[in-house]
MDAnalysis code that builds the backbone (N, CA, C; Angstrom):
import MDAnalysis as mda
import numpy as np

u = mda.Universe.empty(318, n_residues=106, atom_resindex=np.repeat(np.arange(106), 3), trajectory=True)
u.add_TopologyAttr("name", ["N", "CA", "C"] * 106)
u.add_TopologyAttr("resid", np.arange(1, 107))
u.add_TopologyAttr("resname", ["MET", "THR", "ARG", "THR", "THR", "ILE", "ALA", "LEU", "LEU", "THR", "LEU", "ALA", "LEU", "ALA", "THR", "LEU", "GLY", "ILE", "VAL", "THR", "GLY", "CYS", "THR", "SER", "GLY", "PHE", "GLN", "ASP", "PRO", "LEU", "LEU", "ASP", "ALA", "PRO", "PHE", "GLY", "GLN", "ARG", "LEU", "SER", "CYS", "HIS", "ALA", "ILE", "ARG", "PRO", "VAL", "GLN", "GLY", "ASN", "ASP", "VAL", "LEU", "SER", "MET", "VAL", "THR", "PHE", "ASN", "CYS", "PRO", "ASP", "ILE", "GLY", "ILE", "SER", "ALA", "THR", "LEU", "ASN", "GLU", "LEU", "ARG", "ASP", "ALA", "GLY", "TRP", "ARG", "LEU", "GLU", "GLU", "VAL", "LYS", "MET", "GLY", "GLU", "GLU", "ILE", "LYS", "GLU", "ASN", "ASP", "THR", "LEU", "SER", "SER", "GLU", "VAL", "GLN", "ILE", "THR", "VAL", "ARG", "LYS", "THR", "TYR"])
u.atoms.positions = np.array([
    [0.593, 29.970, 11.515],
    [0.015, 29.255, 12.625],
    [0.878, 29.468, 13.864],
    [0.207, 29.541, 14.943],
    [0.943, 29.690, 16.192],
    [1.310, 28.317, 16.734],
    [2.211, 28.296, 17.684],
    [2.616, 27.024, 18.293],
    [1.437, 26.335, 18.962],
    [0.578, 27.101, 19.576],
    [-0.597, 26.530, 20.247],
    [-1.517, 25.869, 19.229],
    [-1.730, 26.512, 18.087],
    [-2.584, 25.950, 17.045],
    [-1.982, 24.664, 16.504],
    [-0.683, 24.656, 16.252],
    [-0.010, 23.458, 15.739],
    [-0.096, 22.329, 16.758],
    [0.115, 22.649, 18.028],
    [0.050, 21.633, 19.076],
    [-1.356, 21.038, 19.175],
    [-2.378, 21.892, 19.101],
    [-3.762, 21.405, 19.170],
    [-4.114, 20.565, 17.942],
    [-3.655, 20.989, 16.773],
    [-3.910, 20.247, 15.545],
    [-3.235, 18.878, 15.604],
    [-2.004, 18.829, 16.061],
    [-1.281, 17.563, 16.198],
    [-1.978, 16.644, 17.189],
    [-2.425, 17.192, 18.305],
    [-3.147, 16.405, 19.298],
    [-4.447, 15.845, 18.726],
    [-5.177, 16.667, 17.975],
    [-6.436, 16.221, 17.374],
    [-6.184, 15.109, 16.357],
    [-5.158, 15.263, 15.514],
    [-4.846, 14.243, 14.520],
    [-4.374, 12.954, 15.186],
    [-3.598, 13.072, 16.249],
    [-3.133, 11.884, 16.968],
    [-4.310, 11.145, 17.591],
    [-5.266, 11.877, 18.095],
    [-6.457, 11.262, 18.693],
    [-7.240, 10.482, 17.643],
    [-7.282, 10.999, 16.421],
    [-7.993, 10.322, 15.337],
    [-7.167, 9.217, 14.688],
    [-5.895, 9.078, 15.080],
    [-5.037, 8.040, 14.509],
    [-4.494, 8.395, 13.151],
    [-4.438, 9.686, 12.815],
    [-3.992, 10.106, 11.496],
    [-2.492, 10.397, 11.475],
    [-1.908, 10.741, 12.590],
    [-0.490, 11.061, 12.642],
    [0.316, 9.798, 12.365],
    [1.368, 9.916, 11.544],
    [2.175, 8.752, 11.219],
    [2.842, 8.204, 12.464],
    [3.063, 6.906, 12.464],
    [3.657, 6.255, 13.610],
    [2.622, 5.684, 14.554],
    [1.371, 5.919, 14.288],
    [0.298, 5.384, 15.129],
    [0.156, 3.896, 14.831],
    [0.216, 3.050, 15.848],
    [0.168, 1.611, 15.636],
    [-1.194, 1.004, 15.922],
    [-2.146, 1.813, 16.340],
    [-3.450, 1.250, 16.681],
    [-4.461, 1.413, 15.557],
    [-4.000, 1.590, 14.312],
    [-4.902, 1.781, 13.190],
    [-5.620, 0.509, 12.798],
    [-6.596, 0.638, 11.908],
    [-7.399, -0.477, 11.413],
    [-6.523, -1.428, 10.612],
    [-6.689, -2.713, 10.815],
    [-5.962, -3.715, 10.055],
    [-6.953, -4.598, 9.321],
    [-6.667, -4.892, 8.074],
    [-7.516, -5.726, 7.243],
    [-6.726, -6.966, 6.844],
    [-7.136, -8.154, 7.293],
    [-6.358, -9.355, 6.978],
    [-6.265, -9.647, 5.481],
    [-7.233, -9.193, 4.692],
    [-7.146, -9.385, 3.243],
    [-6.052, -8.525, 2.633],
    [-5.959, -7.285, 3.085],
    [-4.971, -6.363, 2.534],
    [-3.596, -6.544, 3.153],
    [-3.524, -6.913, 4.421],
    [-2.263, -6.981, 5.144],
    [-1.545, -8.316, 5.016],
    [-2.129, -9.294, 4.345],
    [-1.498, -10.613, 4.191],
    [-0.205, -10.482, 3.391],
    [0.788, -11.295, 3.708],
    [2.056, -11.233, 2.972],
    [1.895, -11.724, 1.535],
    [2.669, -11.147, 0.637],
    [2.641, -11.566, -0.765],
    [3.015, -13.031, -0.874],
    [2.295, -13.754, -1.715],
    [2.559, -15.169, -1.925],
    [1.784, -16.089, -1.008],
    [1.118, -15.557, 0.018],
    [0.350, -16.405, 0.931],
    [-0.772, -17.090, 0.177],
    [-0.990, -18.358, 0.486],
    [-2.091, -19.118, -0.119],
    [-3.146, -19.389, 0.942],
    [-4.390, -19.341, 0.506],
    [-5.518, -19.633, 1.382],
    [-6.404, -20.680, 0.732],
    [-6.959, -21.535, 1.555],
    [-7.979, -22.457, 1.110],
    [-9.285, -21.988, 1.742],
    [-10.279, -21.733, 0.912],
    [-11.568, -21.211, 1.373],
    [-12.681, -22.100, 0.833],
    [-13.790, -22.159, 1.550],
    [-14.923, -22.965, 1.073],
    [-16.189, -22.104, 1.062],
    [-17.046, -22.410, 0.107],
    [-18.314, -21.681, -0.017],
    [-19.139, -21.911, 1.241],
    [-19.785, -20.848, 1.718],
    [-20.544, -20.979, 2.963],
    [-21.833, -21.777, 2.775],
    [-22.240, -21.949, 1.531],
    [-23.388, -22.810, 1.225],
    [-23.118, -23.468, -0.125],
    [-23.760, -24.594, -0.413],
    [-23.551, -25.233, -1.716],
    [-23.878, -24.265, -2.862],
    [-23.069, -24.338, -3.899],
    [-23.230, -23.458, -5.064],
    [-24.153, -24.138, -6.072],
    [-25.161, -23.389, -6.515],
    [-26.117, -23.900, -7.493],
    [-25.702, -23.471, -8.887],
    [-26.270, -24.128, -9.870],
    [-25.921, -23.861, -11.257],
    [-26.183, -22.439, -11.705],
    [-27.162, -21.754, -11.103],
    [-27.464, -20.390, -11.517],
    [-26.714, -19.341, -10.691],
    [-25.866, -19.771, -9.740],
    [-25.077, -18.822, -8.940],
    [-23.902, -18.285, -9.754],
    [-23.599, -17.028, -9.573],
    [-22.433, -16.414, -10.196],
    [-21.274, -16.610, -9.228],
    [-20.248, -17.356, -9.635],
    [-19.166, -17.729, -8.728],
    [-18.481, -16.519, -8.099],
    [-18.350, -15.428, -8.835],
    [-17.672, -14.250, -8.285],
    [-18.450, -13.593, -7.147],
    [-19.739, -13.934, -7.010],
    [-20.572, -13.342, -5.967],
    [-20.836, -14.297, -4.798],
    [-20.328, -15.525, -4.890],
    [-20.506, -16.505, -3.816],
    [-19.589, -16.122, -2.656],
    [-20.088, -16.204, -1.435],
    [-19.283, -15.891, -0.261],
    [-18.512, -17.130, 0.181],
    [-17.202, -16.948, 0.362],
    [-16.318, -18.017, 0.792],
    [-15.790, -17.719, 2.186],
    [-15.706, -18.756, 3.011],
    [-15.146, -18.647, 4.344],
    [-13.672, -19.037, 4.268],
    [-12.796, -18.161, 4.756],
    [-11.350, -18.399, 4.751],
    [-10.866, -18.414, 6.200],
    [-10.931, -19.574, 6.864],
    [-10.645, -19.637, 8.296],
    [-9.202, -19.301, 8.677],
    [-8.247, -19.468, 7.772],
    [-6.848, -19.179, 8.107],
    [-6.623, -17.727, 8.499],
    [-7.421, -16.822, 7.925],
    [-7.283, -15.401, 8.292],
    [-8.567, -14.854, 8.922],
    [-9.528, -15.728, 9.158],
    [-10.731, -15.355, 9.893],
    [-11.665, -14.401, 9.173],
    [-11.842, -14.588, 7.865],
    [-12.740, -13.709, 7.117],
    [-13.662, -14.537, 6.220],
    [-14.718, -13.898, 5.769],
    [-15.569, -14.417, 4.703],
    [-15.638, -13.329, 3.644],
    [-15.475, -13.715, 2.381],
    [-15.446, -12.729, 1.299],
    [-15.854, -13.383, -0.015],
    [-16.300, -12.555, -0.939],
    [-16.599, -13.035, -2.289],
    [-15.312, -13.025, -3.107],
    [-15.343, -13.692, -4.259],
    [-14.181, -13.653, -5.156],
    [-13.881, -12.224, -5.603],
    [-14.922, -11.422, -5.809],
    [-14.704, -10.020, -6.186],
    [-13.954, -9.270, -5.093],
    [-14.333, -9.485, -3.827],
    [-13.649, -8.816, -2.716],
    [-12.211, -9.303, -2.587],
    [-12.003, -10.602, -2.758],
    [-10.649, -11.148, -2.713],
    [-9.797, -10.548, -3.828],
    [-10.347, -10.496, -5.028],
    [-9.615, -9.937, -6.170],
    [-9.240, -8.480, -5.929],
    [-10.181, -7.697, -5.429],
    [-9.917, -6.277, -5.172],
    [-8.835, -6.065, -4.117],
    [-8.644, -7.054, -3.232],
    [-7.630, -6.954, -2.181],
    [-6.295, -7.561, -2.598],
    [-6.188, -7.981, -3.867],
    [-4.906, -8.467, -4.367],
    [-4.742, -9.973, -4.396],
    [-5.820, -10.713, -4.246],
    [-5.774, -12.170, -4.275],
    [-6.170, -12.663, -5.661],
    [-5.542, -13.766, -6.097],
    [-5.863, -14.351, -7.392],
    [-6.252, -15.808, -7.217],
    [-7.237, -16.239, -7.987],
    [-7.759, -17.596, -7.930],
    [-6.761, -18.551, -8.578],
    [-6.395, -19.604, -7.853],
    [-5.474, -20.607, -8.390],
    [-6.159, -21.932, -8.704],
    [-7.149, -22.290, -7.879],
    [-7.762, -23.606, -8.046],
    [-9.210, -23.578, -7.557],
    [-10.051, -24.343, -8.245],
    [-11.439, -24.522, -7.837],
    [-11.690, -26.023, -7.753],
    [-12.180, -26.474, -6.606],
    [-12.534, -27.882, -6.426],
    [-14.037, -27.980, -6.201],
    [-14.671, -28.789, -7.024],
    [-16.103, -29.011, -6.910],
    [-16.338, -30.351, -6.229],
    [-17.244, -30.362, -5.258],
    [-17.603, -31.604, -4.580],
    [-18.680, -32.346, -5.345],
    [-19.202, -33.394, -4.732],
    [-20.280, -34.164, -5.358],
    [-21.521, -33.308, -5.531],
    [-22.269, -33.608, -6.564],
    [-23.521, -32.892, -6.779],
    [-24.542, -33.298, -5.723],
    [-25.272, -32.317, -5.242],
    [-26.316, -32.526, -4.244],
    [-27.616, -32.009, -4.855],
    [-28.681, -32.777, -4.728],
    [-29.969, -32.327, -5.250],
    [-30.795, -31.780, -4.090],
    [-31.111, -30.483, -4.148],
    [-31.915, -29.811, -3.130],
    [-33.074, -29.105, -3.817],
    [-34.294, -29.457, -3.458],
    [-35.483, -28.804, -4.030],
    [-35.447, -28.800, -5.551],
    [-35.151, -29.938, -6.133],
    [-35.090, -30.100, -7.593],
    [-34.010, -29.251, -8.254],
    [-33.025, -28.803, -7.484],
    [-31.916, -28.019, -8.031],
    [-30.607, -28.698, -7.652],
    [-29.716, -28.840, -8.621],
    [-28.410, -29.423, -8.342],
    [-27.477, -28.358, -7.787],
    [-26.714, -28.727, -6.777],
    [-25.731, -27.825, -6.199],
    [-24.508, -28.637, -5.815],
    [-23.439, -27.948, -5.447],
    [-22.201, -28.629, -5.122],
    [-21.408, -27.809, -4.110],
    [-20.726, -28.506, -3.215],
    [-19.781, -27.835, -2.323],
    [-18.614, -27.352, -3.181],
    [-18.103, -26.148, -2.898],
    [-16.993, -25.591, -3.673],
    [-15.900, -25.132, -2.724],
    [-14.681, -25.514, -3.064],
    [-13.510, -25.070, -2.318],
    [-12.566, -24.392, -3.299],
    [-12.000, -23.260, -2.885],
    [-11.073, -22.536, -3.763],
    [-9.727, -22.361, -3.055],
    [-8.694, -22.187, -3.861],
    [-7.385, -21.797, -3.358],
    [-7.046, -20.477, -4.022],
    [-6.676, -19.493, -3.210],
    [-6.292, -18.178, -3.714],
    [-4.894, -17.840, -3.205],
    [-4.201, -16.961, -3.947],
    [-2.857, -16.540, -3.549],
    [-2.764, -15.029, -3.603],
    [-2.113, -14.441, -2.603],
    [-1.921, -12.984, -2.525],
    [-0.834, -12.584, -3.514],
    [-1.191, -11.741, -4.484],
    [-0.223, -11.358, -5.513],
    [0.242, -9.908, -5.410],
    [-0.524, -9.045, -4.769],
    [-0.071, -7.666, -4.556],
    [-0.749, -7.076, -3.359],
])
């Protein structure tokens, strides 16, 4: 490779944010959270008896995201606690507010 080719390649990679040392890259609060951090999240809607808890979307305001338990798990978070609220009857179906506590483990 010639110097011109290397210079152009470096410039192109820097423009795309691929060159190391670039600080303007994408940041993900789920992945970038410090190890050991705990979050309290609540279900965005009451959970019904036929809902699969791992697929329920939870709002985690401390880091400004909404995610399912599966997404949290894949990003290194582990479930520590589940709190169920009072049962609510909606359209002949029982549901409950759910709050979870998760901790970043890796």
